[in-house]
C-alpha positions in Angstrom: -2.2 12.3 13.2 -2.4 13.7 9.4 1.5 13.2 9.2 1.1 9.6 10.2 -1.7 8.9 7.8 0.0 10.3 5.2 3.1 8.1 6.0 1.3 5.1 5.9 -0.2 6.3 2.5 3.3 6.7 1.3 4.5 3.6 2.6 1.9 1.7 0.7 2.4 3.6 -2.5 6.1 2.6 -2.2 5.4 -1.1 -1.1 3.1 -1.1 -4.4 5.4 0.1 -6.7 8.0 -2.5 -5.1 5.9 -5.6 -4.5 3.5 -5.6 -7.6 6.1 -3.7 -10.3 4.8 -0.8 -12.3 2.0 -0.4 -14.8 2.0 3.1 -15.7 -1.0 4.7 -17.8 -3.7 3.0 -15.8 -4.7 6.1 -13.5 -8.1 6.9 -13.3 -9.0 9.6 -10.4 -12.9 8.4 -10.5 -12.4 6.1 -8.0 -15.8 5.4 -5.7 -15.6 6.0 -2.0 -16.3 2.1 -1.8 -13.2 1.3 -3.8 -11.1 3.7 -1.9 -12.2 2.4 1.4 -11.0 -1.2 0.1 -8.0 0.6 -0.9 -7.4 1.8 2.9 -8.3 -1.6 4.2 -5.5 -2.8 2.1 -3.0 -0.5 3.1 -3.5 -0.9 6.5 -2.8 -4.6 5.8 0.2 -3.9 3.6 1.6 -1.4 6.2 1.2 -4.0 9.1 3.6 -6.5 6.6 6.0 -3.7 5.9 6.6 -2.8 9.6 6.9 -6.5 10.3 9.6 -7.4 7.7 11.4 -4.1 7.4 13.4 -4.5 10.6 14.0 -8.0 9.4 15.3 -7.2 6.1 17.3 -4.6 7.5 19.4 -6.8 10.2 19.7 -9.4 7.4 23.1 -11.0 7.4 23.6 -11.0 3.4 22.2 -9.5 0.7 21.0 -12.6 -0.7 19.2 -13.3 2.8 17.5 -9.9 2.7 16.5 -10.4 -1.1 14.8 -13.5 0.1 13.3 -12.0 2.8 12.0 -9.1 0.7 10.4 -12.0 -1.7 8.4 -13.2 1.2 7.4 -10.1 2.1 6.0 -9.1 -1.3 4.4 -12.7 -1.2 2.5 -11.8 2.0 1.3 -8.0 0.6 0.4 -9.4 -2.6 -1.9 -12.2 -0.5 -2.8 -9.4 1.9 -4.1 -7.2 -1.1 -5.9 -9.9 -2.7 -7.5 -11.0 0.5 -9.0 -7.6 0.8 -12.7 -7.4 -0.3 -13.5 -5.0 -2.9 -10.0 -4.5 -4.5 -7.5 -6.2 -6.9 -4.0 -6.0 -6.5 -4.2 -4.3 -9.9 -6.7 -2.1 -8.7 -4.7 -1.3 -5.5 -1.4 -0.6 -7.3 -3.1 1.8 -9.7 -4.8 3.8 -6.9 -1.4 4.0 -5.1 0.4 5.5 -8.5 -2.7 7.8 -9.1 -2.5 9.1 -5.3 1.2 10.3 -5.8 0.3 12.5 -8.7 -3.3 13.6 -7.7 -3.1 15.7 -4.3 -7.0 15.7 -4.4 -7.0 11.8 -4.4 -4.1 11.7 -1.9 -6.5 14.1 0.3 -9.5 11.7 -0.1 -7.5 8.8 1.1 -6.2 11.0 3.9 -9.5 11.6 5.0 -10.5 7.8 5.0 -7.3 6.7 6.4 -8.2 9.1 9.2 -11.6 7.6 9.8 -10.3 3.9 9.7 -7.4 4.6 12.4 -9.8 6.4 14.6 -12.2 3.3 14.8 
């Protein structure tokens, strides 16, 4: 189960980088449990969108069609994060990037994801 949770978080980190662009230098590892709970909720929403769109994008008839679908997926991911209580798109991106560089933060997120997936 830990591998699945870490995979979901990794997917979210990659999706954040793709969908929301990069904003280096924002990392702050003093995130509250409430903020990380919100992040985890957003991760689940983003992951569902990635799982929905990925096969369609991979099966696209052309690069242009794949780019169009990827744009729609990115819009949906942004809306999903925007619609998650307690976190902004910028905070989501910041936490996703910080988790890549901070094993302790990744561990905290892994524990929170474990709780959410077991609910």
